[in-house]
Each structure stands twice: as C-alpha cells, then as structure tokens.
Residue, then its C-alpha position, 0 to 999 in steps of 0.5 A: m541872087n544865087e539863081l541868077k548868078a548860077l544861070i549867068d555862069e552857065v551861059k558864060e561857060l557855053h559861050g566859052e565853048i562856042l568861042a573855042e569852036c570858032q577857032k576850029n570852024e570858020k563858018i561858025k566864026a563868021l556867024y557868031k556875034g557873041c552873047q548877051i542875056f539882058f537888054s534891060p535892067f533886072k526887075k522882080n515882078p515887072d509888068v512885062l517880060f519881053i522875049g525876042i528871038n536872039p540878039g542881033p549884030g548891033y553891038a558887033n556892027a558898032n564896035n568893028g566886029k567885036i564879039v559882044e559879051n554882056f552877061e549882066p543886066l544893063e543899067k538902062y534900056g538899050i537903044n532900039v531894044l523894042s521896035e517902034e511898032v511895039l512901042i506904039c502898041f503900048r502907047e496906044a494901050g495907055k502904057g507908054n511908060i512901059f520901060d519903067n517896069a519891064v525886062a527884055t531878053n531873048g529866047r537864045f542869048f547867042a547873037t547872029d545877023g538874024s533869025e536865019a543866021l541863028k538857024s545856020f549857026i545852030a545847024n553848023l555846030p557839032e552835035n554835042l554843042r548843038e544839043k547843048v545850045k537847044t536844051m540850055s536855051a530852053k532851061w535858061i528862059r524857064s529859069l529866068i521866068e521863074i526868077i523874074e516872075p513877070r505879070m505878063i510875057m510878050c513874045l516878039g514874033n511867032e518864032s519866040f512864041d513857038f519856042l516858049r510853047d514847044n521848047v520851054y514849056p512843052k505841054e504846059v502852055v494853055i493856048i487860047e485859040n484866036k481866028n486872027p493874030p495875036l497869039e495868046g496863051k497862059i503859063s499857070n497864071i501868067p498870060i502870054l501875048g505873041c505878036k506876029r510880025r512881017q519884018s518890023t510891022i506887027v500883024n493885026k496891030d489893033a488887036v494887039i493893042e486891045k489885048i494889052r489893054e485887056y491884060f492890064k485891066l486884069l493885072 
C-alpha cells in the first residue's frame, strides 16, 4: 500500500534525524528509546483502533538498552500490548476476542520511559526537530486513521484522547458531553472512546464496559 509505505519512510527519516541529534545531545540520548509504529498486525476496517500515548521502554529493557526500530506491522500482537484492565473491559462487554480484529498504535511513535519522559524528550529537542515531531506525529495518526478506516477508536488515556482532539483533528472532533468518564467523541462516522486511567486502573470502568457494548450494537 503506497500510502502506508510513504508514512513509514517519513517516520524512518525523522527517526534518523533524532538519532543524529542523540550523538550531539546526551540528554536526548538518555531519553530516547527508539521508534515503533505498530503493536499489532495491520488490518483494514478493524473493529477497533487502539491509540496509546507512546511506546514505552519495554524493548530497550529486554535488549540491553538497544534502540527499538520497528516500523512495519507486527505478525502478531505483542505481549502486554493492552493492559489487563482494558482486556477485562472488552471481555465484560462480550468482545474477549478483540485481538482477532484490532490494530494498536500510539499517538507518538517515539519510545521513552513514560509520558513525562516523552514531554522531556520533546522539550529538549532543538526547535526545528521539536516542531517536526509535533506536526508529523499528528499528520501520521490522521493518515493511519484514513488508511485503516477503523469502525471505532479507543484512546488509552485522556492524553491520547486530547492529542486526537486538539492536534490530529482540531475543531473536527464532535465531543459528547458526559458528567463522568469515559470521554466520548466522533470523527465523521467513527466513534471515539477515551478511557481515563489512574496508573493502570481505568476510571469508571463499568461505564466504559457499557459504552463498548453500546458501540458494538451500533456497528
């Protein structure tokens, strides 16, 4: 698929620029754990596209600090790609086989030790690279959504939901106002569900389960 290949080539190019910066900047070198686009196989029109914040340090930790450079879709889902809490929500909603038809990625493809380290990584980049990471990350996720055409998007955390609303689709996401979590929105005809988390625990999990049930009745 030409669109996906073009996206992957752009990601590789920016990753190379960051690696070059790592050679000049010890702080960036210490924070940057590499780049990974997919945490699942590629599928067209999956039931769900999962969007997290960014890859963590799992690959580097398991490979003596080696930088991750995984740009292609995986052959199968990675271990612990979804938290047990998220899997419980789908099992309780009657979709325990969600891995059969889902794609998993992150809002930013650049791996760090966590979301705070991601902010520090971006903040410490030179201005041209900082702006490039911000603008290209939004462009790439929008492109992936258009290429994949998911039936539903689930944002794994409010930061991921906010990124989609504020950066990827500014002024285009229709927000559904709820008194309590989960976060809800819609892009064209694609529903977006955002689960708020306290560490690994999903806030108002029963409501998330009910929303998943509701969406899959409508899909």
